[in-house]
The first five atom37 places (N, CA, C, CB, O) and aatype in JSON, in Angstrom:
{
  "aatype": [20, 20, 20, 20, 20, 20, 20, 20, 20, 20, 20, 20, 20, 20, 20, 20, 20, 20, 20, 20, 20, 20, 20, 20, 20, 20, 20, 20, 20, 20, 20, 20, 20, 20, 20, 20, 20, 20, 20, 20, 20, 20, 20, 20, 20, 20, 20, 20, 20, 20, 20, 20, 20, 20, 20, 20, 20, 20, 20, 20, 20, 20, 20, 20, 20, 20, 20, 20, 20, 20, 20, 20, 20, 20, 20, 20, 20, 20, 20, 20, 20, 20, 20, 20, 20, 20, 20, 20, 20, 20, 20, 20, 20, 20, 20, 20, 20, 20, 20, 20, 20, 20, 20, 20, 20, 20, 20, 20, 20, 20, 20, 20, 20, 20, 20, 20, 20, 20, 20, 20, 20, 20, 20],
  "atom_mask": [
    [1, 1, 1, 1, 1],
    [1, 1, 1, 1, 1],
    [1, 1, 1, 1, 1],
    [1, 1, 1, 1, 1],
    [1, 1, 1, 1, 1],
    [1, 1, 1, 1, 1],
    [1, 1, 1, 1, 1],
    [1, 1, 1, 1, 1],
    [1, 1, 1, 1, 1],
    [1, 1, 1, 1, 1],
    [1, 1, 1, 1, 1],
    [1, 1, 1, 1, 1],
    [1, 1, 1, 1, 1],
    [1, 1, 1, 1, 1],
    [1, 1, 1, 1, 1],
    [1, 1, 1, 1, 1],
    [1, 1, 1, 1, 1],
    [1, 1, 1, 1, 1],
    [1, 1, 1, 1, 1],
    [1, 1, 1, 1, 1],
    [1, 1, 1, 1, 1],
    [1, 1, 1, 1, 1],
    [1, 1, 1, 1, 1],
    [1, 1, 1, 1, 1],
    [1, 1, 1, 1, 1],
    [1, 1, 1, 1, 1],
    [1, 1, 1, 1, 1],
    [1, 1, 1, 1, 1],
    [1, 1, 1, 1, 1],
    [1, 1, 1, 1, 1],
    [1, 1, 1, 1, 1],
    [1, 1, 1, 1, 1],
    [1, 1, 1, 1, 1],
    [1, 1, 1, 1, 1],
    [1, 1, 1, 1, 1],
    [1, 1, 1, 1, 1],
    [1, 1, 1, 1, 1],
    [1, 1, 1, 1, 1],
    [1, 1, 1, 1, 1],
    [1, 1, 1, 1, 1],
    [1, 1, 1, 1, 1],
    [1, 1, 1, 1, 1],
    [1, 1, 1, 1, 1],
    [1, 1, 1, 1, 1],
    [1, 1, 1, 1, 1],
    [1, 1, 1, 1, 1],
    [1, 1, 1, 1, 1],
    [1, 1, 1, 1, 1],
    [1, 1, 1, 1, 1],
    [1, 1, 1, 1, 1],
    [1, 1, 1, 1, 1],
    [1, 1, 1, 1, 1],
    [1, 1, 1, 1, 1],
    [1, 1, 1, 1, 1],
    [1, 1, 1, 1, 1],
    [1, 1, 1, 1, 1],
    [1, 1, 1, 1, 1],
    [1, 1, 1, 1, 1],
    [1, 1, 1, 1, 1],
    [1, 1, 1, 1, 1],
    [1, 1, 1, 1, 1],
    [1, 1, 1, 1, 1],
    [1, 1, 1, 1, 1],
    [1, 1, 1, 1, 1],
    [1, 1, 1, 1, 1],
    [1, 1, 1, 1, 1],
    [1, 1, 1, 1, 1],
    [1, 1, 1, 1, 1],
    [1, 1, 1, 1, 1],
    [1, 1, 1, 1, 1],
    [1, 1, 1, 1, 1],
    [1, 1, 1, 1, 1],
    [1, 1, 1, 1, 1],
    [1, 1, 1, 1, 1],
    [1, 1, 1, 1, 1],
    [1, 1, 1, 1, 1],
    [1, 1, 1, 1, 1],
    [1, 1, 1, 1, 1],
    [1, 1, 1, 1, 1],
    [1, 1, 1, 1, 1],
    [1, 1, 1, 1, 1],
    [1, 1, 1, 1, 1],
    [1, 1, 1, 1, 1],
    [1, 1, 1, 1, 1],
    [1, 1, 1, 1, 1],
    [1, 1, 1, 1, 1],
    [1, 1, 1, 1, 1],
    [1, 1, 1, 1, 1],
    [1, 1, 1, 1, 1],
    [1, 1, 1, 1, 1],
    [1, 1, 1, 1, 1],
    [1, 1, 1, 1, 1],
    [1, 1, 1, 1, 1],
    [1, 1, 1, 1, 1],
    [1, 1, 1, 1, 1],
    [1, 1, 1, 1, 1],
    [1, 1, 1, 1, 1],
    [1, 1, 1, 1, 1],
    [1, 1, 1, 1, 1],
    [1, 1, 1, 1, 1],
    [1, 1, 1, 1, 1],
    [1, 1, 1, 1, 1],
    [1, 1, 1, 1, 1],
    [1, 1, 1, 1, 1],
    [1, 1, 1, 1, 1],
    [1, 1, 1, 1, 1],
    [1, 1, 1, 1, 1],
    [1, 1, 1, 1, 1],
    [1, 1, 1, 1, 1],
    [1, 1, 1, 1, 1],
    [1, 1, 1, 1, 1],
    [1, 1, 1, 1, 1],
    [1, 1, 1, 1, 1],
    [1, 1, 1, 1, 1],
    [1, 1, 1, 1, 1],
    [1, 1, 1, 1, 1],
    [1, 1, 1, 1, 1],
    [1, 1, 1, 1, 1],
    [1, 1, 1, 1, 1],
    [1, 1, 1, 1, 1],
    [1, 1, 1, 1, 1],
    [1, 1, 1, 1, 1],
    [1, 1, 1, 1, 1]
  ],
  "atom_positions": [
    [[-15.24, 8.27, 21.92], [-14.2, 8.57, 20.96], [-12.85, 8.32, 21.62], [-14.33, 10.03, 20.44], [-12.6, 8.76, 22.75]],
    [[-11.98, 7.6, 20.9], [-10.66, 7.26, 21.45], [-9.58, 7.56, 20.42], [-10.61, 5.78, 21.86], [-9.75, 7.3, 19.23]],
    [[-8.47, 8.1, 20.88], [-7.31, 8.27, 20.02], [-6.54, 6.96, 20.01], [-6.4, 9.45, 20.5], [-6.34, 6.35, 21.07]],
    [[-6.13, 6.51, 18.84], [-5.44, 5.25, 18.66], [-3.93, 5.53, 18.57], [-5.96, 4.51, 17.38], [-3.51, 6.53, 17.99]],
    [[-3.14, 4.63, 19.13], [-1.69, 4.83, 19.13], [-1.05, 4.38, 17.81], [-1.06, 4.07, 20.29], [-0.11, 3.59, 17.79]],
    [[-1.59, 4.9, 16.73], [-1.1, 4.64, 15.39], [-1.26, 5.9, 14.56], [-1.85, 3.44, 14.73], [-2.02, 6.8, 14.91]],
    [[-0.53, 5.95, 13.48], [-0.75, 6.95, 12.44], [-1.22, 6.2, 11.21], [0.56, 7.78, 12.15], [-1.25, 4.97, 11.19]],
    [[-1.59, 6.93, 10.19], [-2.05, 6.33, 8.94], [-1.13, 6.79, 7.82], [-3.52, 6.71, 8.63], [-0.85, 7.98, 7.67]],
    [[-0.66, 5.84, 7.04], [0.09, 6.13, 5.82], [-0.78, 5.7, 4.65], [1.49, 5.4, 5.81], [-1.19, 4.54, 4.57]],
    [[-1.04, 6.63, 3.75], [-1.84, 6.32, 2.56], [-0.89, 6.25, 1.38], [-2.97, 7.38, 2.33], [-0.16, 7.2, 1.09]],
    [[-0.93, 5.11, 0.69], [-0.09, 4.92, -0.48], [-0.82, 5.46, -1.71], [0.29, 3.42, -0.67], [-1.94, 5.03, -2.02]],
    [[-0.19, 6.4, -2.39], [-0.76, 7.01, -3.59], [0.07, 6.58, -4.79], [-0.81, 8.58, -3.47], [1.19, 7.05, -4.96]],
    [[-0.46, 5.69, -5.63], [0.29, 5.23, -6.79], [0.68, 6.39, -7.71], [-0.51, 4.2, -7.58], [-0.03, 7.39, -7.83]],
    [[1.84, 6.22, -8.35], [2.33, 7.17, -9.34], [2.24, 6.53, -10.72], [3.79, 7.61, -9.02], [1.84, 5.37, -10.86]],
    [[2.62, 7.28, -11.73], [2.51, 6.83, -13.12], [3.2, 5.49, -13.39], [3.1, 7.88, -14.04], [2.62, 4.67, -14.11]],
    [[4.4, 5.21, -12.84], [5.01, 3.9, -13.13], [4.15, 2.72, -12.67], [6.37, 3.81, -12.46], [4.15, 1.67, -13.32]],
    [[3.42, 2.87, -11.57], [2.51, 1.8, -11.12], [1.4, 1.62, -12.14], [1.93, 2.12, -9.72], [1.07, 0.49, -12.51]],
    [[0.81, 2.72, -12.58], [-0.25, 2.64, -13.58], [0.27, 2.02, -14.88], [-0.84, 4.03, -13.85], [-0.42, 1.21, -15.5]],
    [[1.46, 2.4, -15.28], [2.06, 1.82, -16.5], [2.19, 0.31, -16.35], [3.44, 2.45, -16.79], [1.91, -0.43, -17.29]],
    [[2.63, -0.15, -15.18], [2.74, -1.59, -14.92], [1.36, -2.25, -15.01], [3.39, -1.86, -13.52], [1.21, -3.31, -15.62]],
    [[0.36, -1.63, -14.39], [-1.0, -2.19, -14.43], [-1.47, -2.37, -15.87], [-1.99, -1.3, -13.67], [-2.02, -3.41, -16.24]],
    [[-1.23, -1.35, -16.67], [-1.69, -1.4, -18.06], [-0.92, -2.43, -18.88], [-1.55, -0.02, -18.7], [-1.39, -2.85, -19.94]],
    [[0.25, -2.83, -18.41], [1.05, -3.83, -19.14], [0.62, -5.26, -18.83], [2.52, -3.66, -18.81], [1.05, -6.19, -19.51]],
    [[-0.21, -5.45, -17.81], [-0.62, -6.8, -17.42], [-1.51, -7.42, -18.48], [-1.34, -6.77, -16.07], [-2.31, -6.72, -19.11]],
    [[-1.4, -8.72, -18.68], [-2.26, -9.39, -19.66], [-3.71, -9.4, -19.17], [-1.78, -10.84, -19.92], [-3.97, -9.37, -17.96]],
    [[-4.63, -9.45, -20.1], [-6.04, -9.55, -19.75], [-6.78, -8.24, -19.78], [-6.17, -10.16, -18.41], [-7.98, -8.21, -20.03]],
    [[-6.09, -7.16, -19.52], [-6.73, -5.85, -19.57], [-7.75, -5.65, -18.47], [-7.39, -5.66, -20.9], [-7.84, -6.44, -17.53]],
    [[-8.52, -4.59, -18.59], [-9.51, -4.22, -17.59], [-10.83, -3.93, -18.28], [-9.05, -2.99, -16.76], [-10.86, -3.43, -19.41]],
    [[-11.92, -4.24, -17.6], [-13.23, -3.88, -18.12], [-13.32, -2.37, -18.24], [-14.37, -4.43, -17.21], [-13.74, -1.83, -19.26]],
    [[-12.91, -1.68, -17.18], [-12.78, -0.22, -17.18], [-11.34, 0.09, -16.81], [-13.8, 0.47, -16.2], [-10.92, -0.19, -15.68]],
    [[-10.6, 0.66, -17.72], [-9.18, 0.9, -17.48], [-9.01, 1.94, -16.36], [-8.48, 1.38, -18.78], [-9.62, 3.01, -16.4]],
    [[-8.17, 1.61, -15.36], [-7.97, 2.56, -14.26], [-7.21, 3.8, -14.72], [-7.21, 1.89, -13.12], [-6.38, 3.74, -15.64]],
    [[-7.5, 4.91, -14.08], [-6.75, 6.14, -14.34], [-5.88, 6.43, -13.12], [-7.72, 7.33, -14.64], [-6.12, 5.91, -12.03]],
    [[-4.87, 7.24, -13.32], [-4.02, 7.62, -12.2], [-4.83, 8.35, -11.14], [-2.85, 8.49, -12.68], [-4.62, 8.15, -9.94]],
    [[-5.73, 9.18, -11.57], [-6.6, 9.9, -10.62], [-7.37, 8.91, -9.75], [-7.58, 10.83, -11.37], [-7.42, 9.06, -8.53]],
    [[-7.98, 7.91, -10.37], [-8.75, 6.9, -9.62], [-7.86, 6.16, -8.63], [-9.4, 5.9, -10.58], [-8.24, 5.97, -7.47]],
    [[-6.67, 5.75, -9.07], [-5.77, 5.01, -8.19], [-5.33, 5.86, -7.0], [-4.53, 4.52, -8.98], [-5.27, 5.38, -5.87]],
    [[-5.03, 7.12, -7.26], [-4.55, 8.0, -6.19], [-5.68, 8.37, -5.22], [-3.94, 9.28, -6.78], [-5.44, 8.54, -4.02]],
    [[-6.88, 8.49, -5.72], [-8.03, 8.81, -4.86], [-8.36, 7.66, -3.92], [-9.25, 9.15, -5.71], [-8.95, 7.87, -2.85]],
    [[-7.99, 6.45, -4.3], [-8.4, 5.26, -3.57], [-7.19, 4.5, -3.03], [-9.24, 4.36, -4.45], [-7.22, 3.27, -2.97]],
    [[-6.12, 5.21, -2.65], [-4.91, 4.55, -2.16], [-5.16, 3.78, -0.87], [-3.82, 5.56, -1.94], [-5.99, 4.16, -0.05]],
    [[-4.44, 2.7, -0.71], [-4.57, 1.89, 0.5], [-4.06, 2.66, 1.71], [-3.8, 0.56, 0.35], [-3.03, 3.34, 1.65]],
    [[-4.8, 2.55, 2.81], [-4.42, 3.18, 4.08], [-3.85, 2.11, 4.99], [-5.64, 3.89, 4.74], [-4.44, 1.04, 5.17]],
    [[-2.69, 2.41, 5.56], [-1.98, 1.46, 6.42], [-1.79, 2.07, 7.8], [-0.62, 1.05, 5.81], [-1.4, 3.23, 7.92]],
    [[-2.06, 1.3, 8.83], [-1.74, 1.75, 10.18], [-0.26, 1.54, 10.42], [-2.59, 1.0, 11.26], [0.28, 0.46, 10.18]],
    [[0.4, 2.59, 10.88], [1.85, 2.57, 11.11], [2.12, 3.15, 12.5], [2.61, 3.39, 9.99], [1.2, 3.68, 13.13]],
    [[3.36, 3.06, 12.98], [3.65, 3.64, 14.3], [3.27, 5.13, 14.35], [5.15, 3.48, 14.63], [3.36, 5.84, 13.36]],
    [[2.85, 5.56, 15.52], [2.43, 6.96, 15.7], [3.6, 7.91, 15.42], [1.89, 7.18, 17.13], [4.67, 7.78, 16.01]],
    [[3.37, 8.87, 14.52], [4.38, 9.86, 14.15], [3.7, 11.19, 13.87], [5.19, 9.4, 12.91], [2.48, 11.27, 13.74]],
    [[4.52, 12.24, 13.79], [3.99, 13.56, 13.43], [4.16, 13.86, 11.94], [4.67, 14.63, 14.26], [3.39, 14.64, 11.38]],
    [[5.16, 13.26, 11.3], [5.37, 13.52, 9.88], [6.14, 12.36, 9.24], [6.14, 14.85, 9.68], [6.6, 11.44, 9.92]],
    [[6.26, 12.44, 7.92], [6.88, 11.36, 7.15], [8.33, 11.13, 7.53], [6.78, 11.66, 5.67], [8.81, 10.0, 7.5]],
    [[9.04, 12.2, 7.9], [10.45, 12.04, 8.28], [10.61, 11.07, 9.45], [11.06, 13.39, 8.64], [11.56, 10.29, 9.49]],
    [[9.68, 11.11, 10.39], [9.74, 10.21, 11.54], [9.44, 8.77, 11.14], [8.77, 10.66, 12.61], [9.79, 7.84, 11.87]],
    [[8.82, 8.59, 10.02], [8.41, 7.27, 9.57], [9.42, 6.62, 8.61], [7.06, 7.35, 8.89], [9.24, 5.48, 8.2]],
    [[10.46, 7.34, 8.27], [11.41, 6.89, 7.25], [12.02, 5.53, 7.56], [12.5, 7.91, 7.09], [12.12, 4.69, 6.67]],
    [[12.43, 5.31, 8.79], [13.06, 4.03, 9.14], [12.06, 2.88, 9.03], [13.64, 4.08, 10.57], [12.39, 1.82, 8.51]],
    [[10.84, 3.09, 9.51], [9.81, 2.06, 9.41], [9.53, 1.72, 7.95], [8.52, 2.53, 10.12], [9.4, 0.55, 7.6]],
    [[9.43, 2.74, 7.11], [9.18, 2.51, 5.69], [10.34, 1.73, 5.06], [8.97, 3.85, 4.95], [10.11, 0.8, 4.29]],
    [[11.56, 2.12, 5.38], [12.72, 1.42, 4.84], [12.7, -0.06, 5.22], [14.02, 2.07, 5.33], [13.05, -0.92, 4.4]],
    [[12.3, -0.36, 6.45], [12.29, -1.74, 6.92], [11.12, -2.55, 6.36], [12.23, -1.77, 8.43], [11.19, -3.78, 6.31]],
    [[10.05, -1.89, 5.93], [8.84, -2.58, 5.53], [8.4, -2.31, 4.09], [7.73, -2.21, 6.44], [7.35, -2.79, 3.67]],
    [[9.19, -1.57, 3.33], [8.74, -1.14, 2.01], [8.54, -2.31, 1.03], [9.73, -0.17, 1.43], [7.62, -2.27, 0.22]],
    [[9.37, -3.34, 1.1], [9.2, -4.47, 0.18], [7.89, -5.19, 0.47], [10.4, -5.45, 0.29], [7.16, -5.56, -0.45]],
    [[7.59, -5.39, 1.75], [6.32, -6.02, 2.12], [5.13, -5.18, 1.66], [6.26, -6.24, 3.65], [4.15, -5.72, 1.14]],
    [[5.21, -3.87, 1.85], [4.13, -2.98, 1.4], [4.02, -3.01, -0.12], [4.38, -1.54, 1.9], [2.92, -3.04, -0.67]],
    [[5.17, -2.99, -0.8], [5.2, -3.03, -2.26], [4.53, -4.3, -2.76], [6.66, -2.94, -2.77], [3.66, -4.24, -3.63]],
    [[4.92, -5.44, -2.22], [4.37, -6.71, -2.67], [2.88, -6.83, -2.37], [5.11, -7.86, -2.0], [2.14, -7.43, -3.15]],
    [[2.43, -6.25, -1.26], [0.99, -6.26, -0.95], [0.22, -5.44, -1.99], [0.74, -5.7, 0.47], [-0.87, -5.83, -2.41]],
    [[0.79, -4.31, -2.4], [0.14, -3.49, -3.43], [0.09, -4.23, -4.77], [0.89, -2.15, -3.59], [-0.93, -4.21, -5.45]],
    [[1.18, -4.87, -5.13], [1.22, -5.63, -6.38], [0.2, -6.77, -6.34], [2.63, -6.18, -6.64], [-0.52, -7.0, -7.32]],
    [[0.15, -7.49, -5.22], [-0.75, -8.63, -5.08], [-2.22, -8.21, -5.12], [-0.47, -9.38, -3.79], [-3.08, -9.0, -5.52]],
    [[-2.51, -6.98, -4.72], [-3.89, -6.48, -4.82], [-4.38, -6.48, -6.26], [-3.99, -5.07, -4.24], [-5.58, -6.61, -6.51]],
    [[-3.47, -6.34, -7.21], [-3.83, -6.21, -8.61], [-3.47, -7.42, -9.46], [-3.19, -5.01, -9.18], [-4.07, -7.66, -10.5]],
    [[-2.48, -8.19, -9.0], [-2.0, -9.3, -9.82], [-1.45, -10.4, -8.9], [-0.9, -8.82, -10.82], [-0.44, -10.2, -8.22]],
    [[-2.1, -11.52, -8.88], [-1.66, -12.63, -8.03], [-0.43, -13.34, -8.61], [-2.79, -13.63, -7.85], [0.25, -14.06, -7.88]],
    [[-0.15, -13.16, -9.87], [0.96, -13.85, -10.54], [2.24, -13.07, -10.31], [0.68, -14.01, -12.06], [2.53, -12.11, -11.02]],
    [[3.03, -13.5, -9.32], [4.23, -12.74, -8.94], [5.3, -12.74, -10.04], [4.82, -13.32, -7.67], [6.22, -11.92, -10.0]],
    [[5.18, -13.63, -11.01], [6.13, -13.61, -12.13], [5.95, -12.37, -12.99], [5.96, -14.86, -12.99], [6.84, -12.0, -13.76]],
    [[4.79, -11.7, -12.86], [4.52, -10.49, -13.63], [4.89, -9.22, -12.85], [3.05, -10.44, -14.01], [4.76, -8.11, -13.37]],
    [[5.34, -9.39, -11.63], [5.77, -8.25, -10.82], [7.17, -7.81, -11.25], [5.74, -8.61, -9.3], [7.9, -8.59, -11.85]],
    [[7.53, -6.57, -10.93], [8.92, -6.16, -11.18], [9.86, -7.1, -10.42], [9.16, -4.68, -10.75], [9.65, -7.37, -9.24]],
    [[10.89, -7.57, -11.08], [11.78, -8.56, -10.47], [12.72, -7.95, -9.44], [12.58, -9.25, -11.53], [13.06, -8.61, -8.46]],
    [[13.14, -6.73, -9.64], [14.08, -6.08, -8.73], [13.33, -5.07, -7.86], [15.22, -5.37, -9.53], [13.44, -3.86, -8.05]],
    [[12.57, -5.59, -6.9], [11.81, -4.7, -6.01], [12.76, -4.15, -4.95], [10.61, -5.47, -5.35], [13.49, -4.89, -4.31]],
    [[12.74, -2.84, -4.79], [13.64, -2.17, -3.86], [12.93, -0.96, -3.27], [14.95, -1.75, -4.56], [11.85, -0.57, -3.72]],
    [[13.54, -0.37, -2.26], [12.98, 0.84, -1.68], [12.96, 1.96, -2.72], [13.79, 1.28, -0.44], [11.99, 2.72, -2.8]],
    [[14.01, 2.07, -3.51], [14.07, 3.11, -4.54], [12.92, 2.95, -5.54], [15.42, 3.07, -5.26], [12.29, 3.94, -5.92]],
    [[12.65, 1.71, -5.97], [11.56, 1.48, -6.91], [10.22, 1.76, -6.25], [11.6, 0.03, -7.44], [9.34, 2.38, -6.86]],
    [[10.06, 1.33, -5.01], [8.84, 1.61, -4.26], [8.57, 3.11, -4.22], [8.94, 1.04, -2.82], [7.44, 3.55, -4.43]],
    [[9.6, 3.89, -3.95], [9.45, 5.34, -3.86], [9.18, 5.97, -5.22], [10.69, 5.96, -3.25], [8.55, 7.03, -5.28]],
    [[9.63, 5.35, -6.31], [9.3, 5.85, -7.65], [7.85, 5.53, -8.02], [10.25, 5.25, -8.69], [7.23, 6.24, -8.81]],
    [[7.32, 4.45, -7.45], [5.98, 4.01, -7.79], [4.88, 4.55, -6.88], [5.93, 2.52, -7.78], [3.71, 4.54, -7.25]],
    [[5.25, 5.03, -5.68], [4.23, 5.47, -4.71], [4.66, 6.74, -3.99], [3.95, 4.37, -3.7], [5.83, 6.91, -3.65]],
    [[3.69, 7.62, -3.76], [3.81, 8.69, -2.78], [3.23, 8.16, -1.49], [3.09, 10.02, -3.25], [2.35, 7.28, -1.51]],
    [[3.7, 8.67, -0.37], [3.16, 8.27, 0.93], [2.65, 9.52, 1.64], [4.23, 7.53, 1.79], [3.4, 10.47, 1.86]],
    [[1.39, 9.49, 1.98], [0.76, 10.6, 2.7], [0.54, 10.14, 4.14], [-0.6, 11.04, 2.02], [-0.06, 9.09, 4.37]],
    [[1.02, 10.91, 5.1], [0.94, 10.51, 6.51], [-0.06, 11.39, 7.24], [2.32, 10.6, 7.19], [-0.08, 12.62, 7.09]],
    [[-0.89, 10.75, 8.03], [-1.8, 11.43, 8.95], [-1.44, 10.96, 10.35], [-3.33, 11.14, 8.6], [-1.56, 9.78, 10.66]],
    [[-0.99, 11.88, 11.17], [-0.42, 11.52, 12.47], [-1.4, 11.07, 13.52], [0.31, 12.65, 12.99], [-1.06, 10.23, 14.35]],
    [[-2.61, 11.6, 13.5], [-3.58, 11.29, 14.56], [-4.69, 10.41, 13.98], [-4.16, 12.59, 15.18], [-5.29, 10.74, 12.95]],
    [[-4.95, 9.31, 14.66], [-6.06, 8.42, 14.29], [-7.03, 8.39, 15.46], [-5.54, 6.97, 13.92], [-6.66, 8.05, 16.58]],
    [[-8.26, 8.75, 15.18], [-9.29, 8.75, 16.21], [-10.34, 7.71, 15.85], [-9.93, 10.16, 16.37], [-10.85, 7.69, 14.72]],
    [[-10.67, 6.86, 16.79], [-11.66, 5.81, 16.6], [-13.0, 6.35, 17.08], [-11.27, 4.49, 17.36], [-13.17, 6.62, 18.26]],
    [[-13.94, 6.49, 16.17], [-15.27, 7.01, 16.5], [-16.3, 5.91, 16.73], [-15.75, 7.91, 15.4], [-17.46, 6.18, 17.0]],
    [[-15.86, 4.66, 16.61], [-16.77, 3.52, 16.7], [-16.74, 2.95, 18.11], [-16.4, 2.43, 15.67], [-15.67, 2.81, 18.7]],
    [[-17.91, 2.63, 18.66], [-17.99, 2.14, 20.04], [-17.44, 0.72, 20.2], [-19.43, 2.19, 20.51], [-16.87, 0.39, 21.24]],
    [[-17.62, -0.12, 19.17], [-17.14, -1.5, 19.27], [-15.62, -1.53, 19.3], [-17.68, -2.35, 18.1], [-14.96, -0.69, 18.68]],
    [[-15.06, -2.5, 20.02], [-13.59, -2.6, 20.05], [-13.03, -2.97, 18.67], [-13.14, -3.64, 21.1], [-13.7, -3.6, 17.86]],
    [[-11.8, -2.56, 18.45], [-11.11, -2.93, 17.21], [-10.93, -4.44, 17.17], [-9.75, -2.2, 17.09], [-10.68, -5.07, 18.2]],
    [[-11.06, -5.01, 15.99], [-10.77, -6.42, 15.8], [-9.61, -6.52, 14.83], [-12.02, -7.19, 15.27], [-9.48, -5.72, 13.9]],
    [[-8.77, -7.51, 15.06], [-7.61, -7.71, 14.19], [-7.57, -9.16, 13.74], [-6.29, -7.33, 14.91], [-7.73, -10.08, 14.54]],
    [[-7.35, -9.34, 12.47], [-7.1, -10.66, 11.9], [-5.74, -10.61, 11.25], [-8.22, -11.08, 10.86], [-5.4, -9.63, 10.57]],
    [[-4.95, -11.64, 11.46], [-3.63, -11.7, 10.84], [-3.79, -11.7, 9.33], [-2.84, -12.95, 11.32], [-4.62, -12.42, 8.78]],
    [[-2.98, -10.89, 8.68], [-2.99, -10.81, 7.23], [-2.58, -12.15, 6.65], [-2.06, -9.69, 6.73], [-1.58, -12.73, 7.07]],
    [[-3.34, -12.63, 5.7], [-3.04, -13.89, 5.04], [-2.63, -13.59, 3.61], [-4.25, -14.87, 5.08], [-3.49, -13.33, 2.77]],
    [[-1.34, -13.62, 3.31], [-0.92, -13.34, 1.93], [-1.4, -14.43, 0.99], [0.61, -13.21, 1.84], [-1.66, -15.56, 1.39]],
    [[-1.51, -14.05, -0.27], [-1.89, -15.02, -1.29], [-0.84, -16.12, -1.37], [-2.06, -14.34, -2.67], [0.36, -15.85, -1.27]],
    [[-1.29, -17.35, -1.55], [-0.37, -18.47, -1.79], [-0.13, -18.52, -3.29], [-0.95, -19.85, -1.24], [-0.75, -19.3, -4.01]],
    [[0.78, -17.68, -3.76], [0.96, -17.5, -5.19], [1.55, -18.72, -5.88], [1.83, -16.31, -5.45], [1.3, -18.95, -7.06]],
    [[2.33, -19.49, -5.17], [2.99, -20.63, -5.79], [2.2, -21.93, -5.66], [4.35, -20.81, -5.2], [2.6, -22.94, -6.23]],
    [[1.1, -21.92, -4.92], [0.29, -23.12, -4.72], [-0.81, -23.16, -5.78], [-0.33, -23.15, -3.28], [-1.76, -22.38, -5.75]],
    [[-0.67, -24.07, -6.7], [-1.72, -24.19, -7.73], [-2.2, -25.61, -7.81], [-1.22, -23.73, -9.1], [-3.08, -25.92, -8.61]]
  ]
}
């Protein structure tokens, strides 16, 4: 067992995110609920911290990238995303839950692959 030099930030969507999802064309086979979205929020490894206040600067510097990654998870067509993405909008659309200690219980070493964003404009 090893402690990892990272913390975890879990993004919990709020009602405005769900409202945006429901506005997308095509609909859903099973319409998502806010409860479902919040229960299954994306977990992000972030710099090691004890609480959200310590993470504020990192979030401010990376919130647009995190916002766009969340949007792309649900809709590859960036023309359907909110046009004025900002930290304020990100904070209206998501709660952030921080867990300061990350412990690796797996014997195999961590593997990392560089994130490959969707090529939204290449058709």
